[in-house]
Backbone as JSON Lines, residues from 0, in Angstrom:
{"i":0,"aa":"M","n":[19.26,-33.76,12.96],"ca":[17.93,-34.25,14.29],"c":[17.76,-35.58,13.83]}
{"i":1,"aa":"L","n":[17.63,-36.38,14.97],"ca":[16.93,-37.82,14.81],"c":[15.44,-37.67,14.55]}
{"i":2,"aa":"R","n":[15.09,-38.6,13.74],"ca":[13.76,-38.51,13.18],"c":[13.46,-39.97,13.09]}
{"i":3,"aa":"V","n":[12.08,-40.43,13.36],"ca":[11.97,-41.84,13.24],"c":[11.13,-41.77,11.42]}
{"i":4,"aa":"L","n":[11.4,-42.65,10.8],"ca":[11.06,-42.94,9.62],"c":[9.58,-43.66,9.66]}
{"i":5,"aa":"I","n":[8.43,-43.48,9.0],"ca":[7.04,-44.16,9.07],"c":[6.72,-44.82,8.03]}
{"i":6,"aa":"D","n":[6.83,-46.27,8.07],"ca":[6.45,-47.11,7.15],"c":[4.78,-47.48,7.2]}
{"i":7,"aa":"A","n":[4.16,-47.5,6.17],"ca":[2.56,-47.35,5.95],"c":[2.1,-48.64,7.06]}
{"i":8,"aa":"C","n":[2.4,-49.79,6.93],"ca":[2.14,-50.59,8.03],"c":[2.27,-50.53,9.52]}
{"i":9,"aa":"G","n":[3.48,-49.77,9.62],"ca":[3.71,-49.33,10.98],"c":[2.53,-48.47,11.6]}
{"i":10,"aa":"W","n":[2.32,-47.22,10.5],"ca":[1.42,-46.22,10.79],"c":[-0.16,-47.01,11.21]}
{"i":11,"aa":"V","n":[-0.43,-47.91,10.0],"ca":[-1.85,-48.49,10.47],"c":[-1.85,-49.41,11.98]}
{"i":12,"aa":"A","n":[-0.37,-50.2,12.19],"ca":[-0.57,-50.57,13.49],"c":[-0.73,-50.02,14.68]}
{"i":13,"aa":"V","n":[-0.12,-48.47,14.58],"ca":[-0.02,-47.62,15.6],"c":[-1.63,-47.23,15.59]}
{"i":14,"aa":"I","n":[-2.28,-46.95,14.51],"ca":[-3.72,-46.31,14.68],"c":[-4.51,-47.52,15.26]}
{"i":15,"aa":"E","n":[-4.48,-48.74,14.63],"ca":[-5.32,-49.81,15.02],"c":[-5.03,-50.17,16.52]}
{"i":16,"aa":"A","n":[-3.76,-49.98,17.25],"ca":[-3.72,-50.24,18.48],"c":[-4.05,-49.08,19.36]}
{"i":17,"aa":"G","n":[-4.31,-47.69,18.92],"ca":[-4.9,-46.57,19.53],"c":[-3.85,-46.09,20.53]}
{"i":18,"aa":"I","n":[-2.67,-46.0,20.01],"ca":[-1.24,-45.66,20.63],"c":[-1.28,-44.07,20.29]}
{"i":19,"aa":"N","n":[-0.97,-43.49,21.39],"ca":[-0.45,-42.21,21.3],"c":[0.76,-42.01,20.94]}
{"i":20,"aa":"I","n":[1.04,-41.71,19.51],"ca":[2.16,-41.69,18.98],"c":[3.28,-40.87,19.3]}
{"i":21,"aa":"D","n":[2.95,-39.43,19.77],"ca":[3.9,-38.76,20.29],"c":[4.39,-38.89,21.73]}
{"i":22,"aa":"Q","n":[3.59,-39.42,22.71],"ca":[4.26,-39.9,23.78],"c":[4.96,-41.46,23.71]}
{"i":23,"aa":"A","n":[4.51,-42.4,22.78],"ca":[5.04,-43.81,22.88],"c":[6.36,-43.33,22.11]}
{"i":24,"aa":"L","n":[6.46,-42.54,21.4],"ca":[7.81,-42.44,20.57],"c":[8.92,-41.64,21.47]}
{"i":25,"aa":"L","n":[8.46,-40.57,22.21],"ca":[9.28,-40.05,23.25],"c":[9.93,-41.1,24.06]}
{"i":26,"aa":"D","n":[8.91,-42.05,24.78],"ca":[9.11,-43.27,25.6],"c":[10.3,-43.89,25.04]}
{"i":27,"aa":"C","n":[9.88,-44.28,23.7],"ca":[10.7,-45.32,23.05],"c":[12.07,-44.99,22.44]}
{"i":28,"aa":"A","n":[12.0,-43.94,21.62],"ca":[13.24,-43.47,20.91],"c":[13.88,-41.97,21.37]}
{"i":29,"aa":"G","n":[12.91,-41.39,22.5],"ca":[13.56,-40.14,22.85],"c":[13.08,-39.04,22.03]}
{"i":30,"aa":"T","n":[12.29,-39.09,20.82],"ca":[11.8,-38.03,19.88],"c":[10.5,-38.29,19.42]}
{"i":31,"aa":"K","n":[9.7,-37.28,19.03],"ca":[8.6,-37.33,18.38],"c":[8.65,-36.9,17.02]}
{"i":32,"aa":"Q","n":[9.92,-36.56,16.44],"ca":[10.0,-36.14,15.08],"c":[9.71,-37.03,13.91]}
{"i":33,"aa":"L","n":[8.87,-37.12,13.29],"ca":[8.3,-38.07,12.06],"c":[8.94,-37.49,10.86]}
{"i":34,"aa":"A","n":[9.25,-38.49,9.83],"ca":[9.5,-38.38,8.53],"c":[8.89,-39.54,7.76]}
{"i":35,"aa":"I","n":[8.48,-39.12,6.59],"ca":[8.18,-40.21,5.69],"c":[8.44,-39.82,4.02]}
{"i":36,"aa":"V","n":[8.28,-40.71,3.24],"ca":[8.55,-40.65,1.78],"c":[7.02,-40.72,1.25]}
{"i":37,"aa":"P","n":[6.93,-39.72,0.05],"ca":[5.55,-39.89,-0.45],"c":[4.84,-41.11,-0.96]}
{"i":38,"aa":"N","n":[5.59,-42.04,-1.15],"ca":[4.99,-43.27,-1.09],"c":[3.98,-43.87,0.12]}
{"i":39,"aa":"V","n":[4.57,-43.33,1.16],"ca":[3.81,-43.93,2.28],"c":[2.6,-43.44,2.44]}
{"i":40,"aa":"I","n":[2.25,-42.13,2.15],"ca":[1.09,-41.4,1.74],"c":[0.04,-42.05,0.76]}
{"i":41,"aa":"T","n":[0.58,-42.42,-0.29],"ca":[0.29,-42.94,-1.54],"c":[-0.36,-44.38,-0.97]}
{"i":42,"aa":"E","n":[0.34,-44.95,-0.34],"ca":[-0.01,-46.44,0.21],"c":[-1.09,-46.36,1.18]}
{"i":43,"aa":"L","n":[-0.99,-45.28,1.99],"ca":[-2.23,-45.29,2.99],"c":[-3.36,-44.97,2.32]}
{"i":44,"aa":"N","n":[-3.32,-43.81,1.28],"ca":[-4.56,-43.3,0.68],"c":[-5.08,-44.49,-0.17]}
{"i":45,"aa":"S","n":[-4.19,-45.37,-0.73],"ca":[-4.8,-46.45,-1.51],"c":[-5.67,-47.4,-0.47]}
{"i":46,"aa":"L","n":[-5.44,-47.56,0.83],"ca":[-6.21,-48.5,1.44],"c":[-7.62,-47.85,1.75]}
{"i":47,"aa":"N","n":[-7.75,-46.38,1.47],"ca":[-9.24,-45.81,1.53],"c":[-10.09,-46.05,2.79]}
{"i":48,"aa":"D","n":[-9.14,-45.97,3.9],"ca":[-9.73,-45.97,5.11],"c":[-9.83,-44.71,5.89]}
{"i":49,"aa":"R","n":[-10.62,-44.2,5.94],"ca":[-10.63,-42.78,6.75],"c":[-10.19,-42.82,8.41]}
{"i":50,"aa":"K","n":[-10.17,-43.73,8.96],"ca":[-9.67,-44.11,10.2],"c":[-8.21,-44.07,10.18]}
{"i":51,"aa":"L","n":[-7.34,-44.17,9.17],"ca":[-6.27,-44.03,9.44],"c":[-5.44,-42.91,9.72]}
{"i":52,"aa":"L","n":[-6.34,-41.89,9.78],"ca":[-5.68,-40.45,10.13],"c":[-4.36,-40.13,9.37]}
{"i":53,"aa":"V","n":[-4.62,-40.14,8.09],"ca":[-3.45,-39.75,7.0],"c":[-3.3,-38.61,7.0]}
{"i":54,"aa":"S","n":[-4.11,-37.63,7.38],"ca":[-3.99,-35.91,7.36],"c":[-3.18,-35.82,8.72]}
{"i":55,"aa":"L","n":[-3.1,-36.56,9.76],"ca":[-2.58,-36.47,10.91],"c":[-1.15,-36.85,10.63]}
{"i":56,"aa":"L","n":[-0.74,-37.97,9.97],"ca":[0.6,-38.2,9.76],"c":[1.23,-37.12,8.8]}
{"i":57,"aa":"S","n":[0.35,-36.71,7.82],"ca":[0.86,-35.71,6.82],"c":[1.54,-34.44,7.73]}
{"i":58,"aa":"S","n":[0.59,-34.03,8.36],"ca":[0.73,-32.85,9.25],"c":[2.06,-32.87,10.29]}
{"i":59,"aa":"K","n":[2.33,-33.9,10.85],"ca":[3.18,-34.32,11.96],"c":[4.62,-34.59,11.36]}
{"i":60,"aa":"A","n":[4.76,-35.34,10.16],"ca":[5.94,-35.62,9.46],"c":[6.39,-34.89,8.48]}
{"i":61,"aa":"E","n":[7.95,-34.81,8.31],"ca":[8.46,-34.0,7.36],"c":[8.47,-35.03,6.21]}
{"i":62,"aa":"T","n":[8.26,-34.52,4.95],"ca":[8.34,-35.62,3.67],"c":[9.64,-35.33,3.11]}
{"i":63,"aa":"I","n":[10.5,-36.6,3.18],"ca":[11.86,-36.71,2.7],"c":[11.66,-37.22,1.27]}
{"i":64,"aa":"T","n":[12.57,-36.44,0.34],"ca":[12.63,-36.98,-1.07],"c":[13.83,-38.27,-0.91]}
{"i":65,"aa":"P","n":[13.21,-39.44,-1.28],"ca":[14.34,-40.58,-1.35],"c":[15.48,-40.29,-2.33]}
{"i":66,"aa":"P","n":[16.69,-40.78,-1.93],"ca":[17.93,-40.63,-3.05],"c":[17.33,-41.14,-4.6]}
{"i":67,"aa":"A","n":[17.89,-40.85,-5.37],"ca":[17.47,-41.0,-6.72],"c":[17.81,-42.48,-7.06]}
{"i":68,"aa":"D","n":[18.85,-42.99,-6.64],"ca":[19.11,-44.49,-6.65],"c":[18.5,-45.5,-5.78]}
{"i":69,"aa":"S","n":[17.64,-45.24,-4.97],"ca":[16.83,-46.04,-4.27],"c":[15.86,-46.68,-4.9]}
{"i":70,"aa":"G","n":[15.32,-46.4,-6.02],"ca":[14.28,-47.24,-6.87],"c":[12.82,-46.66,-6.39]}
{"i":71,"aa":"N","n":[11.77,-47.47,-6.67],"ca":[10.46,-47.0,-6.71],"c":[9.61,-47.7,-5.52]}
{"i":72,"aa":"H","n":[10.2,-48.54,-4.93],"ca":[9.76,-49.26,-4.05],"c":[9.99,-48.44,-2.52]}
{"i":73,"aa":"T","n":[8.85,-48.48,-1.84],"ca":[8.86,-47.86,-0.59],"c":[9.88,-48.28,0.4]}
{"i":74,"aa":"D","n":[9.7,-49.49,0.72],"ca":[10.85,-50.13,1.48],"c":[12.24,-49.98,1.16]}
{"i":75,"aa":"D","n":[12.77,-49.8,-0.1],"ca":[13.86,-49.48,-0.58],"c":[14.13,-47.98,-0.3]}
{"i":76,"aa":"Q","n":[13.53,-47.3,-0.45],"ca":[13.33,-45.93,-0.16],"c":[13.64,-45.72,1.23]}
{"i":77,"aa":"L","n":[12.93,-46.3,2.28],"ca":[13.01,-46.12,3.69],"c":[14.26,-46.56,4.04]}
{"i":78,"aa":"L","n":[14.64,-47.52,3.55],"ca":[16.04,-48.35,4.01],"c":[16.9,-47.57,3.54]}
{"i":79,"aa":"A","n":[17.1,-46.99,2.28],"ca":[18.14,-45.96,1.77],"c":[18.35,-44.86,2.62]}
{"i":80,"aa":"I","n":[17.37,-44.21,3.06],"ca":[17.22,-43.04,3.93],"c":[17.82,-43.4,5.25]}
{"i":81,"aa":"A","n":[17.06,-44.6,5.97],"ca":[17.63,-44.96,7.15],"c":[19.18,-45.2,7.18]}
{"i":82,"aa":"I","n":[19.89,-46.08,6.53],"ca":[21.24,-46.16,6.33],"c":[21.61,-44.81,6.17]}
{"i":83,"aa":"E","n":[21.57,-43.93,5.5],"ca":[22.16,-42.93,5.43],"c":[22.35,-41.6,6.7]}
{"i":84,"aa":"K","n":[21.01,-41.83,7.24],"ca":[20.68,-41.02,8.26],"c":[20.83,-41.75,9.79]}
{"i":85,"aa":"K","n":[20.79,-42.87,9.54],"ca":[20.96,-43.63,10.89],"c":[19.51,-43.59,11.81]}
{"i":86,"aa":"W","n":[18.52,-43.35,10.94],"ca":[17.0,-43.07,11.48],"c":[16.29,-44.56,11.58]}
{"i":87,"aa":"P","n":[15.85,-44.64,12.9],"ca":[14.86,-45.98,12.76],"c":[13.66,-45.94,12.13]}
{"i":88,"aa":"I","n":[13.37,-47.0,11.84],"ca":[11.78,-47.02,11.02],"c":[10.85,-47.73,12.06]}
{"i":89,"aa":"L","n":[9.63,-47.11,12.13],"ca":[8.34,-47.81,12.74],"c":[8.03,-48.6,11.57]}
{"i":90,"aa":"T","n":[7.93,-49.7,11.8],"ca":[7.26,-50.81,10.93],"c":[6.8,-52.11,11.46]}
{"i":91,"aa":"V","n":[5.96,-52.81,10.74],"ca":[5.62,-54.13,11.67],"c":[6.09,-55.09,10.29]}
{"i":92,"aa":"D","n":[6.67,-54.68,9.12],"ca":[6.89,-55.49,7.95],"c":[8.04,-56.47,8.48]}
{"i":93,"aa":"T","n":[7.92,-57.77,8.14],"ca":[8.97,-58.67,8.69],"c":[10.13,-58.54,7.76]}
{"i":94,"aa":"E","n":[9.76,-58.68,6.62],"ca":[10.95,-58.71,5.32],"c":[11.68,-57.28,5.69]}
{"i":95,"aa":"L","n":[11.01,-56.03,5.94],"ca":[11.72,-54.94,6.1],"c":[12.55,-54.73,7.53]}
{"i":96,"aa":"K","n":[12.22,-55.64,8.2],"ca":[12.74,-55.81,9.61],"c":[14.0,-56.32,9.35]}
{"i":97,"aa":"R","n":[13.82,-57.7,8.69],"ca":[14.99,-58.37,8.29],"c":[16.22,-57.5,7.54]}
{"i":98,"aa":"R","n":[15.74,-57.03,6.38],"ca":[16.91,-56.09,6.04],"c":[17.4,-55.23,6.89]}
{"i":99,"aa":"L","n":[16.63,-54.37,7.81],"ca":[17.15,-53.36,8.55],"c":[18.22,-54.11,9.4]}
{"i":100,"aa":"S","n":[17.66,-55.38,10.04],"ca":[18.77,-55.99,10.95],"c":[20.24,-56.26,10.1]}
{"i":101,"aa":"Q","n":[20.09,-56.64,8.95],"ca":[21.3,-57.06,8.34],"c":[22.05,-55.67,7.88]}
{"i":102,"aa":"S","n":[21.37,-54.6,7.82],"ca":[22.2,-53.16,7.55],"c":[22.6,-52.65,9.15]}
{"i":103,"aa":"N","n":[22.19,-53.24,10.17],"ca":[22.58,-52.74,11.5],"c":[21.63,-51.5,11.97]}
{"i":104,"aa":"I","n":[20.49,-51.25,11.22],"ca":[19.65,-50.12,11.73],"c":[18.65,-50.62,12.68]}
{"i":105,"aa":"A","n":[18.24,-49.83,13.39],"ca":[17.22,-50.05,14.35],"c":[15.87,-49.95,13.75]}
{"i":106,"aa":"W","n":[14.76,-50.64,14.49],"ca":[13.38,-50.22,14.05],"c":[12.57,-50.12,15.16]}
{"i":107,"aa":"I","n":[11.23,-49.62,15.01],"ca":[10.47,-49.64,16.1],"c":[9.53,-50.31,15.76]}
{"i":108,"aa":"E","n":[8.82,-51.13,16.52],"ca":[7.36,-52.08,16.15],"c":[6.25,-51.72,17.28]}
{"i":109,"aa":"V","n":[5.14,-52.37,17.0],"ca":[4.19,-52.41,17.98],"c":[4.32,-53.58,18.59]}
{"i":110,"aa":"S","n":[4.14,-53.6,20.02],"ca":[4.43,-54.69,20.79],"c":[3.3,-54.87,21.79]}
{"i":111,"aa":"G","n":[2.68,-56.06,21.66],"ca":[1.68,-56.52,22.4],"c":[0.32,-55.33,22.27]}
{"i":112,"aa":"N","n":[0.33,-55.09,21.03],"ca":[-0.87,-54.23,20.55],"c":[-1.03,-52.84,21.47]}
{"i":113,"aa":"S","n":[-0.17,-52.47,22.58],"ca":[-0.34,-51.53,23.42],"c":[0.85,-50.56,23.26]}
{"i":114,"aa":"H","n":[2.05,-50.73,22.98],"ca":[2.89,-49.83,23.11],"c":[4.2,-49.93,21.94]}
{"i":115,"aa":"L","n":[4.84,-49.11,21.98],"ca":[5.94,-49.19,21.03],"c":[7.28,-49.97,21.64]}
{"i":116,"aa":"R","n":[8.31,-50.52,20.85],"ca":[9.31,-51.15,21.42],"c":[10.46,-50.89,20.25]}
{"i":117,"aa":"Q","n":[11.66,-50.23,20.77],"ca":[12.82,-50.27,19.75],"c":[13.48,-51.77,19.84]}
{"i":118,"aa":"V","n":[13.95,-52.1,18.67],"ca":[14.9,-53.04,18.43],"c":[16.05,-52.59,17.66]}
{"i":119,"aa":"G","n":[17.28,-53.15,18.09],"ca":[18.38,-52.87,17.23],"c":[19.25,-51.93,17.92]}
């Protein structure tokens, strides 16, 4: 089943833009099924910002255990899963998008602070 992997900065961008994640993902990617790695929740919690709706993300997303050989860095873990499963990643991280492009993996980004756009 197609899922969208969520990067911490992508989630922050969605919340700050006030985007309805379910409808926006349905419109953009054809699914509202989310997946995260544990590091994403850790990163969001470290921001110490209650407005980030971390509990909402946790309740909506399936937590995926990253491959053992993907290392400890969140981007490496997300990239490994995206390559393996061919799932796009919701991110606004320029370096991660570059790596996704090099691996021919799609990503979803917040565009114009109002909607989501799939690239690739």
